Structure formats: structure tokens, C-alpha cells
Phi, psi and omega in degrees: 000314181294323179295317181293326177291321178295320179296315178298320179296319180291325177296316178298316180298315179297318178301314180299316182294320184271335182287336181276348186241013184281120176283150183234157167261125185240121178285120183302127181078356179078003179207162187291334183254027184282334182277086182203172175297125185283153171279175182301324186267354184246133177217126177296329179293326175296319176300313183294324179295332181275351183259161175243113181259137181244157174301132181100342176295153178241125174273137181239122176255134174241123182198169178281110183295340178280345185241345188209174175202173178239130177244128170270127188226173174283169177300319181295316179294325176299311183297322183261001183057041180275113182263003190288328182217074181290158173294319178208151179235134180234128184216030182265355179087346178219064187277135178237125183234121180278130177275100192261006180203165176277160179111186183277146171238137183243130180229141174224161176286143176272354180285139183305121176082351184291319180299315180299337179266009173104006180275082179204165189208136170246129176240128178251121181267129181291150175285157183305323183287337182273007177293324186257322185228129179249122177211160182277148176291159179294145178292155178287157180304329180293335182275345184270132175250139179085192184291147179288135178234134180295131179289147174261144182212144175274356183300316182294315181292324177294319179296316179297318179297320178296320179295321178297315180298312180296320178297320179295318179297316179295319178299318179295327181289320185281334185249000000 
């Protein structure tokens, strides 16, 4: 009985450790023909806002390489649809881009006039700590009116609770 409980605990522990760090390949827009000039009701940015991207994930674009390309650009080039000096250019029709850091990534179409018609995408990659718990940063002192009050957060109690659970699982396995 004790052995089967220890085995079950170790399986759960291994699952927890590996399930939180698995990188994924994500098809842009969720379908093969998503990289195109959008219709009024379709927006790749709405799709991206609903997704959670992690460091190590790979975005996959599927498109006709004879008619289009993907440009990774700066925020300024994204806003102005400037295709003249991209950070990187992808034009093979099956482009795979690894999200190697947290923060925003900006992409536009390299086809003439497509960006101006809305064929562009912003992807925001979560920082490693926000994978488990999402909370807002503390306001700057200039934003606070009145006496400073220490913020309350469930982040500490959740982290502590996770540590207790993991410690209990390891303890059951070892004893």
C-alpha cells in the first residue's frame, strides 16, 4: 500500500515538473490560412490576446511563399508598416519562429500594402514568473495618493501552498 502511494506521488510530481515547462508549436491564427489580409470580423491580434505564449514556444506561419512573407519588426515599424529594415525576414511559406524572451514581438506582412490593410500581429510572451501566477506590478510612488499601504497578494500564499504540496509528495516518496 505504501509503495503504491509513493509511486503515485512520484508520478504526480514528475507530471507537475514537466507539464509546466513544455514548449509548444503554435499555428498562427489557429489555422493554415490565417496569415492574410483580415476581414472586418477577423483579427490575428484578437487571437493572440486570448492565447498565453511562453518562452520557448514556436510560432508557425503557413502561407503561399510566392505571394507573401513574414517580417519581424520593431514597434515603430509595426505602427507605420515600414518593411524597409526588418529585424528578420521569413519567406519560405512554412516559417517557424522561436519566442526566445519575454515581452512583445511585432510581425507584419512583407507583401506590398498588406500591413496597411491589417495583416500584422503582436505576440506578448509571458515572463517565467507569470506562468503560474498572474498579478499586476505595484504602482509607482507617484501613482499612490495618501499613506502607503502594503499590498496584499495571494501570490505568496499560493507559492507557499505549492511548496507544501510538493514537499509532501517528496516526503511520501522518500519514507
